[in-house]
C-alpha positions, -999 to +999 in steps of 0.1 A: -608-712+350-637-726+335-655-726+364-651-689+369-665-683+333-695-704+339-706-682+372-696-652+351-721-662+325-746-670+354-743-633+368-749-622+332-780-642+328-797-636+364-790-598+361-799-594+325-833-612+338-836-591+367-833-557+347-857-569+322-884-582+350-878-547+369-883-526+333-846-514+338-833-532+302-822-495+289-801-492+318-771-507+300-744-492+317-759-501+350-764-536+342-725-540+331-715-521+363-735-548+385-720-579+366-684-562+372-691-557+407-703-598+411-671-610+391-649-583+413-667-599+446-661-635+430-623-629+426-620-614+463-634-648+475-611-668+452-580-645+458-588-645+499-596-682+500-631-668+518-616-647+543-624-612+527-655-624+508-674-658+508-698-672+482-720-702+482-726-717+449-757-739+441-751-761+412-777-786+397-754-816+394-780-834+368-776-806+345-741-796+355-752-759+360-748-732+382-786-723+395-781-701+424-754-678+445-752-658+475-723-643+497-711-624+523-682-595+526-680-560+537-710-536+535-711-519+500-701-480+494-738-477+488-749-492+521-723-471+540-734-436+521-768-443+529-765-454+566-738-422+569-712-452+578-732-466+606-730-499+587-697-499+578-681-526+603-708-546+592-709-578+567-735-578+542-753-605+527-756-601+489-752-616+454-786-634+462-792-649+423-814-678+415-811-689+377-846-677+359-857-715+354-850-722+390-869-694+408-896-698+432-885-734+440-870-724+475-833-722+462-830-690+475-846-696+508-825-724+512-792-704+502-800-676+526-805-705+554-771-718+550-755-682+546-771-676+581-759-708+600-724-699+582-725-666+598-735-682+632-707-707+628-680-680+621-694-660+652-709-632+630-738-620+647-752-592+624-756-586+591-772-560+566-788-566+532-800-543+506-822-541+475-834-514+450-851-542+429-891-540+437-896-577+431-865-586+454-880-565+480-911-581+485-895-612+491-871-597+517-897-582+534-914-615+539-882-628+553-868-600+573-898-576+582-895-540+573-862-524+566-844-504+588-838-479+563-860-468+534-846-445+509-876-431+492-873-426+452-839-434+457-836-448+422-860-424+408-899-416+414-914-448+433-883-470+429-870-470+466-840-486+481-839-504+512-816-515+537-819-545+564-800-544+595-804-581+613-788-602+641-780-638+628-798-653+660-833-635+650-836-653+618-859-683+623-846-711+599-871-736+584-858-763+561-890-778+545-885-810+531 
């Protein structure tokens, strides 16, 4: 299970970096809970052979290093609570992480595009995605437009939570070379 440990370390690195960039480093319990959730999601993928939750992992083969992740699975409890259960039957795209040393290189976009193609191939027509991180929200707004649900000050004054609801056929997939 050496691969699992490497991915677990990747989650820890990216989540700690994200919390630092968002000014949330003091929220140690929240950070640990986020890491535990991602480990649980990964285990769910392995235990169900990708049926209940499905991960894509990006590797830098030259350096033999995990550099990105994305997954889909059932909509989270947070999404279900915040939408009054409207999306409880939907699949959520989540765990969209790129290693800090590889950010702004198109890896997240590539992972997202491949995930949308995966959903289309599996005849999954709709998905949701949420974000409470300000920097990630800017990226998702560019890719997906305005969120369907805007939960003003959900995480405190000036810290909103956003939830997008999309159809896979409405996503433009552009691969740059």
